[in-house]
C-alpha positions as CSV (number, residue, x, y, z in Angstrom):
1,M,-15.0,10.0,30.7
2,L,-15.5,12.8,28.1
3,A,-12.0,12.4,26.9
4,T,-12.5,8.6,26.4
5,L,-15.8,9.3,24.6
6,G,-14.0,11.8,22.3
7,T,-11.3,9.3,21.5
8,V,-13.8,6.6,20.7
9,L,-15.8,8.9,18.4
10,L,-12.7,10.3,16.7
11,Y,-11.3,6.9,15.9
12,T,-14.7,5.6,14.8
13,F,-14.5,8.3,12.1
14,L,-10.9,7.7,11.2
15,L,-11.1,3.9,11.2
16,G,-14.5,3.8,9.6
17,S,-13.3,6.0,6.7
18,L,-10.3,3.7,6.3
19,Y,-12.5,0.6,6.4
20,L,-14.5,2.1,3.5
21,L,-11.4,1.7,1.4
22,V,-10.8,-1.8,2.7
23,S,-14.3,-3.1,2.0
24,L,-15.4,-1.2,-1.2
25,G,-13.9,-3.6,-3.6
26,F,-15.2,-6.6,-1.9
27,S,-18.7,-5.1,-1.7
28,L,-18.7,-4.3,-5.4
29,I,-17.6,-7.8,-6.5
30,T,-20.4,-9.2,-4.3
31,G,-23.0,-6.8,-5.5
32,V,-22.3,-6.8,-9.2
33,L,-20.7,-10.1,-10.0
34,K,-22.5,-12.0,-7.2
35,I,-19.4,-13.7,-6.1
36,F,-18.1,-14.0,-2.5
37,H,-14.4,-13.1,-3.1
38,F,-12.6,-15.2,-0.5
39,G,-9.3,-14.4,-2.2
40,Y,-9.7,-10.6,-1.8
41,G,-6.8,-10.5,0.7
42,Y,-4.3,-11.1,-2.0
43,L,-4.7,-7.5,-3.2
44,F,-3.3,-6.2,0.1
45,I,-0.4,-8.6,0.2
46,G,0.4,-7.9,-3.5
47,A,0.2,-4.1,-3.0
48,I,3.0,-4.3,-0.4
49,Y,5.2,-7.0,-1.6
50,F,5.0,-6.4,-5.4
51,T,5.9,-2.8,-4.7
52,W,8.8,-3.8,-2.6
53,M,9.9,-6.4,-5.2
54,F,10.0,-3.8,-7.9
55,M,12.1,-1.6,-5.6
56,D,14.4,-4.4,-4.4
57,V,14.9,-6.5,-7.6
58,F,14.5,-3.9,-10.3
59,H,15.7,-0.9,-8.3
60,L,12.8,1.3,-9.3
61,P,12.0,4.4,-7.2
62,L,9.0,4.2,-5.0
63,G,6.6,6.1,-7.3
64,W,7.5,3.9,-10.4
65,A,7.3,0.8,-8.2
66,I,3.8,1.6,-7.2
67,L,2.8,2.2,-10.8
68,A,4.3,-1.1,-11.8
69,M,2.5,-2.8,-8.9
70,F,-0.8,-1.3,-10.0
71,A,-0.2,-2.5,-13.6
72,L,0.7,-6.0,-12.4
73,Q,-2.4,-6.2,-10.2
74,A,-4.6,-5.0,-13.1
75,V,-3.1,-7.8,-15.3
76,I,-3.8,-10.4,-12.6
77,A,-7.3,-9.2,-12.3
78,Y,-7.9,-9.3,-16.1
79,V,-6.4,-12.8,-16.3
80,L,-8.6,-14.0,-13.4
81,Y,-11.7,-12.6,-15.0
82,R,-10.9,-13.6,-18.6
83,F,-9.6,-17.1,-18.1
84,I,-11.1,-18.2,-14.8
85,L,-14.4,-16.4,-14.3
86,V,-15.7,-16.1,-17.8
87,P,-15.2,-19.8,-18.9
88,F,-17.2,-20.9,-15.9
89,R,-19.7,-18.1,-15.6
90,F,-22.7,-20.1,-16.5
91,K,-21.6,-23.4,-15.2
92,Q,-22.5,-24.9,-11.8
93,D,-18.9,-24.9,-10.6
94,E,-18.3,-21.2,-11.6
95,E,-18.0,-19.7,-8.2
96,F,-16.1,-22.7,-6.7
97,M,-13.4,-22.5,-9.4
98,F,-13.0,-18.8,-9.1
99,V,-12.9,-18.8,-5.3
100,M,-10.4,-21.6,-5.1
101,T,-8.2,-19.9,-7.7
102,V,-8.0,-16.6,-5.8
103,I,-7.5,-18.4,-2.5
104,F,-4.5,-20.2,-4.0
105,I,-3.2,-16.9,-5.3
106,A,-3.5,-15.4,-1.8
107,L,-1.7,-18.4,-0.3
108,I,1.0,-18.3,-2.9
109,L,1.6,-14.6,-2.3
110,Q,1.6,-15.1,1.5
111,L,4.0,-18.0,1.5
112,G,6.2,-16.3,-1.1
113,A,6.4,-13.2,1.0
114,D,7.5,-15.4,4.0
115,V,10.2,-17.0,1.9
116,F,11.7,-14.1,0.0
117,Y,10.9,-11.2,2.4
118,P,10.6,-12.6,5.9
119,I,10.0,-10.2,8.8
120,Y,13.7,-9.6,9.5
121,K,14.1,-8.2,6.0
122,G,12.4,-5.1,7.2
123,V,9.9,-4.6,4.4
124,Y,8.8,-0.9,4.7
125,L,7.2,1.4,2.2
126,E,7.8,5.1,2.8
127,T,4.4,6.2,1.5
128,T,3.9,8.9,4.1
129,V,2.2,11.9,2.6
130,I,1.7,14.0,5.7
131,P,4.3,13.2,8.4
132,G,4.0,14.0,12.1
133,T,1.0,14.2,14.4
134,S,-1.8,16.6,15.1
135,Q,-3.5,17.5,18.3
136,I,-7.3,17.3,18.3
137,G,-8.3,18.5,21.7
138,P,-6.5,16.2,24.1
139,I,-6.0,13.5,21.4
140,T,-2.8,13.1,19.4
141,V,-3.4,11.6,16.0
142,S,-1.1,10.6,13.2
143,N,-1.4,12.9,10.3
144,Q,-1.0,10.0,7.9
145,L,-4.1,8.3,9.5
146,L,-6.0,11.6,9.0
147,F,-4.9,11.5,5.4
148,A,-6.0,7.9,5.0
149,A,-9.4,8.8,6.4
150,G,-9.7,11.7,4.0
151,V,-8.7,9.5,1.0
152,G,-11.4,6.9,2.1
153,I,-14.1,9.5,2.1
154,V,-13.1,11.1,-1.2
155,M,-12.8,7.7,-3.0
156,T,-16.1,6.5,-1.6
157,L,-17.7,9.8,-2.8
158,L,-16.2,9.2,-6.3
159,F,-17.6,5.7,-6.4
160,V,-21.0,6.9,-5.4
161,L,-20.9,9.7,-8.0
162,F,-19.9,7.1,-10.6
163,F,-22.8,4.9,-9.8
164,T,-25.4,7.7,-9.6
165,R,-24.2,10.3,-12.1
166,T,-22.6,8.4,-15.1
167,K,-24.2,6.3,-17.8
168,M,-21.7,3.5,-17.1
169,G,-22.5,3.6,-13.4
170,L,-26.2,3.4,-14.0
171,A,-25.7,0.5,-16.4
172,V,-23.7,-1.3,-13.7
173,R,-26.5,-0.7,-11.2
174,A,-28.9,-2.2,-13.8
175,I,-26.9,-5.4,-14.2
176,S,-26.4,-5.7,-10.5
177,Y,-30.2,-5.7,-10.2
178,D,-31.1,-7.9,-13.1
179,V,-28.4,-9.1,-15.5
180,Y,-30.8,-10.9,-17.9
181,S,-33.0,-7.8,-18.4
182,S,-29.9,-5.7,-18.9
183,R,-28.8,-7.9,-21.8
184,I,-32.2,-7.4,-23.4
185,L,-31.8,-3.7,-23.1
186,G,-28.5,-3.9,-25.1
187,I,-26.1,-3.4,-22.2
188,N,-22.7,-5.0,-22.8
189,V,-22.8,-7.0,-19.6
190,E,-19.5,-8.9,-19.9
191,Q,-17.5,-5.7,-20.6
192,L,-19.0,-4.0,-17.6
193,F,-18.3,-7.0,-15.4
194,M,-14.6,-6.8,-16.5
195,I,-14.4,-3.1,-15.9
196,V,-15.9,-3.4,-12.4
197,F,-13.7,-6.4,-11.5
198,I,-10.6,-4.4,-12.4
199,M,-11.9,-1.2,-10.7
200,T,-12.3,-3.2,-7.4
201,I,-8.5,-3.5,-7.0
202,I,-8.1,0.3,-6.5
203,P,-9.6,0.9,-3.0
204,P,-7.9,-1.9,-1.1
205,I,-4.5,-1.1,-2.7
206,V,-4.9,2.6,-1.8
207,A,-5.9,1.6,1.7
208,I,-2.8,-0.5,2.4
209,L,-0.5,2.0,0.8
210,T,-1.8,4.8,3.0
211,V,-1.4,2.9,6.2
212,A,1.8,1.1,5.4
213,P,4.1,3.7,7.1
214,I,2.1,3.7,10.4
215,W,0.8,0.1,10.8
216,A,2.8,-3.2,11.0
217,I,3.5,-5.0,7.7
218,D,3.7,-8.8,7.5
219,S,2.5,-11.5,5.2
220,S,-0.7,-12.0,7.2
221,I,-2.2,-8.6,6.5
222,G,-4.4,-10.0,3.7
223,Q,-6.3,-12.2,6.1
224,A,-6.9,-9.4,8.6
225,Y,-8.2,-7.0,6.0
226,L,-10.3,-9.7,4.3
227,G,-12.0,-10.5,7.6
228,I,-12.9,-6.8,8.0
229,A,-14.2,-6.6,4.5
230,I,-16.4,-9.7,4.9
231,L,-17.9,-8.4,8.2
232,I,-18.7,-5.0,6.7
233,S,-20.2,-6.5,3.5
234,V,-22.3,-9.0,5.4
235,L,-23.5,-6.5,8.0
236,G,-24.3,-3.8,5.4
237,G,-26.2,-6.1,3.1
238,L,-24.3,-8.1,0.6
239,G,-23.0,-5.9,-2.2
240,N,-24.9,-2.7,-1.3
241,L,-22.7,0.4,-1.1
242,K,-25.1,2.3,1.2
243,G,-25.0,-0.6,3.6
244,T,-21.2,-0.8,3.3
245,I,-20.8,2.9,4.3
246,I,-23.0,2.4,7.4
247,A,-21.4,-0.9,8.3
248,S,-17.9,0.5,8.0
249,Y,-18.5,3.0,10.8
250,I,-20.4,0.5,12.9
251,I,-17.4,-1.9,12.8
252,A,-15.1,1.0,13.5
253,F,-17.1,2.0,16.5
254,C,-16.9,-1.5,17.9
255,H,-13.1,-1.6,17.4
256,S,-12.7,1.9,18.9
257,L,-15.0,1.2,21.9
258,V,-13.2,-2.0,22.8
259,S,-9.7,-0.5,22.3
260,F,-10.1,2.9,24.0
261,A,-13.1,2.5,26.4
262,I,-12.6,-1.1,27.5
263,G,-8.9,-1.2,26.9
264,E,-8.7,-4.6,25.3
265,P,-7.6,-4.3,21.7
266,R,-7.3,-8.1,21.5
267,L,-11.1,-8.2,21.6
268,M,-11.6,-6.0,18.6
269,S,-12.4,-8.8,16.1
270,L,-14.5,-10.7,18.6
271,S,-16.6,-7.7,19.4
272,A,-17.3,-6.9,15.8
273,L,-18.2,-10.5,15.1
274,I,-20.7,-10.6,18.0
275,V,-22.3,-7.4,16.7
276,V,-22.7,-8.7,13.2
277,F,-24.0,-12.0,14.5
278,I,-26.7,-10.2,16.6
279,V,-27.7,-8.0,13.7
280,L,-28.0,-11.0,11.3
281,I,-30.3,-12.8,13.8
282,L,-32.6,-9.8,13.9
283,R,-32.2,-8.9,10.2
284,P,-30.7,-11.7,8.1
285,E,-30.5,-9.6,5.0
286,G,-28.2,-7.0,6.7
287,I,-28.7,-3.3,7.2
288,I,-29.8,-2.6,3.6
289,K,-31.9,-5.1,1.7
290,T,-31.7,-4.6,-2.0
291,K,-30.5,-6.4,-5.1
292,S,-28.9,-3.3,-6.5
293,V,-25.4,-2.1,-5.8
294,W,-26.8,1.3,-4.7
């Protein structure tokens, strides 16, 4: 019983820290730009398959392929913001146009991955930083998963420091609370929107690269991680980073409890969905109710 409890708590910490990376970008877009980013999953698909494409087609080494992938993802984010989001920003169909565009991009990437790099091609990224396993009491844990959890905590801390200790971060918090008053105060709202939109590609890409060596890779990974990001963002309180941090560990606890205590990993998604549903009935605004990103 104690061993099971220890396993559940350990994996709550590990998965929760990883889920921070998965959901941070989605939460920021929701909190700052006030858009529900249903195409968010394309970032995970692109991180894997763009990197593999640069290695397979252009014969770049892994490090350069990752840098090229980041550059390509940043260009895609800029194009989406500049040519899709900005033209429709103050029009009634703004969100619809953006959401449909990113959903189409996600579908194109998924279908393209199925065609050019089907499962039998053996797409695999050797992004292992710490190989092997560690023994924590009676529990054997992948060192790479420990590394991924550490990266999640560090990156979350950096984002929190950015929003609480820098002038740009404080300005972003201001526009997330009231964009019109921020304009009156002389804040360059559009420039900050663009910076935040491009910043949001970093956590999900880092998340998928850190777990690529230890978790299965296929073209449907974007949908799975998008589902986790949505649950966490909704549970935490749309767009609030404090709520995102709390919700990440709650969802991780649900997943760990079902997997290791009940022994039914197939019920992971269902259990988390039920918990979010119950919380929203009792508290429709989520865990944290605020208009600001922090």
